[in-house]
N, C-alpha and C positions, 0 to 999 in steps of 0.2 A: 768467526763469522763477523763481518763488518756490520755496524749498526747504522741504519739509515739516518741521515740528518733530519728527515721529516718525522721521525718517531716522536720526538717531544711534542710537535704540533698535533700529531694524531692523538696522543694521549690527552693533551689539553682539550682537544675537540670532543673526545669521548667523555671526559670528565664534565665538560660543560653540558653536553647532551644529557647525561645522567642527572645532573643537578637540575636542569630545567624541566626534566620529565617529572620531577617530584613536586614541582610547583602546581598549585591548583589551576586547572584549565578554565577556559571561559565556559560557563554553563550555557546550555541551549536555552533560549527563551521558553518560558512555559506557554503551552497552547492557551488560546483565549478561553474564557469560561464557556462560551457558546460553541466550542470546537465541534461537539457532536452535531449541532445544527448546521454549522458551516460545511462539515463533511457531507451531510445529507443533501444540502443544497448543491454542492459540487457533483455529487454522485447522481442526483436527479437530472441535472443538466447533461452530464456525460451519457447517461442512459438514453435520454431523448436524442442526443446526437448519434449514438450508436444505432438506435432503431431507425433513424432517418437514413443512415448510410447502409445498414445491413438489411433492413426490411423485417417483416414479420413472418415471412415464409419459413415453415419448419418449426415455428414457436407454438407450442400447444397452449390451449386456453388455461390449463392448470399452471403452466410456467408463468404466463403473463399475469394471471390473477394473483399468484403467490408473490410475484415481484411487485405488483401494484399494491398489495397489502403491506409489503415491506416499506415502500415509499410513503404510503398513507400513515404508517405508524411513526413517521419521523425517523425512519431507518433504524428502528429499535428492535424489530423482530429478527432474530438471528437463525440462520440455518433452515429456513422454510422453503427456499427456492431450489428445486432439484432439476438441474439440466440433464435431460435424457437424450434428446436428439443431437445430431451433429451440429445443427444450427444453434440449438440452445447452449451446447458446450462452447461453441465458438463465441457466442455473445458473452457468456460468463467469463471466458478467458480475456476477451477484449475489455470487459468491465474491470477485471482484476488489474490488468496492466494500466488502464486509465486511472483507476483509483490509486494505485501505487505512485503514478506520476503526479497525482494531486496531493500526495502526502498522507494517504490513508493506509493504515495497516491492513494486512490481509484478513485480520480478524473482524474487520468492519463488514466484509462482504456477506451477503445473505445466502450464499450458495452452499448447499450440503444436501446429500441424499441419505435416506435411511439405509442402514445396513440390512442386507437381505440374508 
């Protein structure tokens, strides 16, 4: 079986690739110390925008009150906002997508419902 003239180059490329993969990569910059406050500020703004576009129809007082408590806590209360209606679930989904686009992890979100 004939050997390809490009084989030595391919081996060299493979060796170089392996060698460089062992080098330490560039570390991602650490988030600022006030990252939780920045996330809450971004989330609060996005929530206001979402409410302006989607409206409050179908959002229960319990849902709105629990969400307001989350915002008032500096976004520190977790899992207290339970979307039950289709409109609440839609708003929660919109907020998760908007949050992810802003660099927030899904664990930041206040949405959870108690198991029944």
